[in-house]
Z-matrix of the N, CA and C atoms (Angstrom, degrees):
N
C 1 1.453
C 2 1.548 1 106.92
N 3 1.313 2 114.18 1 136.25
C 4 1.562 3 120.51 2 176.35
C 5 1.508 4 109.50 3 -75.76
N 6 1.333 5 109.00 4 152.56
C 7 1.543 6 118.20 5 -177.73
C 8 1.547 7 111.92 6 -53.50
N 9 1.366 8 116.97 7 -45.68
C 10 1.455 9 114.33 8 -174.53
C 11 1.597 10 111.40 9 -66.91
N 12 1.283 11 115.53 10 -29.15
C 13 1.486 12 118.77 11 174.70
C 14 1.556 13 112.06 12 -60.44
N 15 1.354 14 117.02 13 -45.61
C 16 1.340 15 125.44 14 178.83
C 17 1.561 16 111.07 15 -59.51
N 18 1.338 17 115.14 16 -45.32
C 19 1.418 18 122.53 17 176.75
C 20 1.522 19 111.74 18 -61.21
N 21 1.240 20 117.98 19 -43.88
C 22 1.453 21 125.95 20 177.62
C 23 1.586 22 111.33 21 -58.78
N 24 1.320 23 113.88 22 -46.94
C 25 1.448 24 117.97 23 179.52
C 26 1.528 25 112.64 24 -63.94
N 27 1.399 26 113.85 25 -41.86
C 28 1.490 27 118.74 26 176.30
C 29 1.562 28 109.58 27 -60.42
N 30 1.331 29 116.90 28 -44.90
C 31 1.483 30 119.55 29 -179.66
C 32 1.476 31 111.47 30 -62.51
N 33 1.385 32 120.86 31 -43.50
C 34 1.399 33 121.72 32 174.72
C 35 1.484 34 115.67 33 -60.23
N 36 1.305 35 116.16 34 -40.08
C 37 1.498 36 123.96 35 178.53
C 38 1.439 37 110.87 36 -60.22
N 39 1.365 38 117.83 37 -49.67
C 40 1.391 39 125.40 38 176.83
C 41 1.514 40 113.35 39 -59.73
N 42 1.372 41 117.95 40 -43.22
C 43 1.441 42 123.27 41 178.51
C 44 1.570 43 107.06 42 -57.56
N 45 1.345 44 116.59 43 -52.57
C 46 1.430 45 120.60 44 -178.72
C 47 1.517 46 113.14 45 -57.79
N 48 1.338 47 115.66 46 -39.58
C 49 1.355 48 120.59 47 178.16
C 50 1.565 49 115.92 48 -66.04
N 51 1.272 50 114.03 49 -38.53
C 52 1.471 51 121.86 50 174.87
C 53 1.553 52 110.40 51 -68.41
N 54 1.326 53 119.31 52 -34.26
C 55 1.429 54 123.48 53 173.48
C 56 1.514 55 110.34 54 -62.42
N 57 1.307 56 117.70 55 -45.12
C 58 1.446 57 121.45 56 -179.12
C 59 1.540 58 111.92 57 -69.26
N 60 1.314 59 118.72 58 -32.26
C 61 1.479 60 121.13 59 173.41
C 62 1.529 61 109.03 60 -67.48
N 63 1.268 62 116.70 61 -41.29
C 64 1.478 63 120.17 62 -178.88
C 65 1.594 64 111.57 63 -62.39
N 66 1.408 65 110.06 64 -40.13
C 67 1.445 66 114.05 65 177.10
C 68 1.516 67 115.62 66 -63.21
N 69 1.412 68 111.89 67 -35.90
C 70 1.413 69 117.42 68 174.26
C 71 1.489 70 118.93 69 -63.82
N 72 1.345 71 111.00 70 -36.76
C 73 1.468 72 120.16 71 -177.28
C 74 1.514 73 108.60 72 -107.57
N 75 1.392 74 117.12 73 49.96
C 76 1.436 75 124.42 74 -170.11
C 77 1.562 76 112.05 75 -68.89
N 78 1.302 77 115.94 76 -12.16
C 79 1.517 78 117.80 77 178.10
C 80 1.528 79 111.96 78 -65.91
N 81 1.417 80 116.82 79 -22.74
C 82 1.382 81 121.36 80 178.71
C 83 1.569 82 111.58 81 -110.67
N 84 1.344 83 112.56 82 27.95
C 85 1.430 84 119.44 83 -170.85
C 86 1.500 85 118.37 84 -48.84
N 87 1.326 86 114.34 85 -49.69
C 88 1.459 87 120.66 86 -178.60
C 89 1.500 88 112.92 87 -56.93
N 90 1.301 89 117.02 88 -53.55
C 91 1.529 90 123.91 89 178.35
C 92 1.521 91 108.12 90 -53.03
N 93 1.329 92 115.10 91 -55.54
C 94 1.447 93 121.25 92 -173.87
C 95 1.535 94 111.51 93 -63.30
N 96 1.320 95 115.07 94 -38.26
C 97 1.517 96 123.71 95 176.99
C 98 1.499 97 111.41 96 -57.43
N 99 1.244 98 115.39 97 -41.74
C 100 1.519 99 119.81 98 174.48
C 101 1.442 100 112.69 99 -65.35
N 102 1.308 101 119.69 100 -43.96
C 103 1.485 102 127.03 101 176.33
C 104 1.533 103 105.79 102 -57.88
N 105 1.325 104 119.67 103 -49.46
C 106 1.469 105 122.23 104 -177.37
C 107 1.505 106 112.34 105 -59.94
N 108 1.375 107 114.96 106 -42.03
C 109 1.482 108 120.05 107 179.40
C 110 1.542 109 109.54 108 -63.34
N 111 1.306 110 118.59 109 -40.19
C 112 1.464 111 121.32 110 178.64
C 113 1.597 112 107.53 111 -65.12
N 114 1.275 113 114.25 112 -45.18
C 115 1.497 114 118.15 113 175.51
C 116 1.487 115 116.69 114 -55.62
N 117 1.327 116 115.02 115 -43.69
C 118 1.436 117 121.71 116 176.99
C 119 1.569 118 112.41 117 -64.97
N 120 1.328 119 114.97 118 -38.29
C 121 1.453 120 119.49 119 177.40
C 122 1.474 121 109.40 120 -65.07
N 123 1.342 122 120.58 121 -37.87
C 124 1.454 123 124.36 122 177.94
C 125 1.598 124 108.17 123 -64.97
N 126 1.301 125 116.71 124 -42.39
C 127 1.439 126 120.68 125 177.15
C 128 1.491 127 111.61 126 -57.72
N 129 1.292 128 117.96 127 -44.95
C 130 1.524 129 122.70 128 -176.95
C 131 1.495 130 108.02 129 -63.23
N 132 1.388 131 116.85 130 -42.84
C 133 1.525 132 119.99 131 179.82
C 134 1.553 133 107.21 132 -63.42
N 135 1.307 134 118.95 133 -42.62
C 136 1.410 135 124.89 134 -178.36
C 137 1.554 136 110.99 135 -58.32
N 138 1.439 137 113.63 136 -48.14
C 139 1.422 138 118.88 137 178.96
C 140 1.496 139 112.47 138 -60.16
N 141 1.344 140 115.21 139 -43.38
C 142 1.441 141 120.24 140 -177.66
C 143 1.525 142 114.14 141 -62.22
N 144 1.411 143 114.57 142 -34.25
C 145 1.419 144 124.85 143 176.79
C 146 1.481 145 111.41 144 -61.49
N 147 1.372 146 115.42 145 -42.51
C 148 1.475 147 126.33 146 -172.41
C 149 1.571 148 108.38 147 -74.91
N 150 1.292 149 117.05 148 -34.64
C 151 1.476 150 119.23 149 -172.37
C 152 1.537 151 108.29 150 -85.34
């Protein structure tokens, strides 16, 4: 497996984990949702840099 594939898998796993945490603490959903969207944007930028 190439290095960027491993990084991608880790990023996806972290994103799923964060989504589950957000579902658990859904009383703060809006605030956390904004944070997750910012995090996803950072991931997309990171992927573009690597490609």
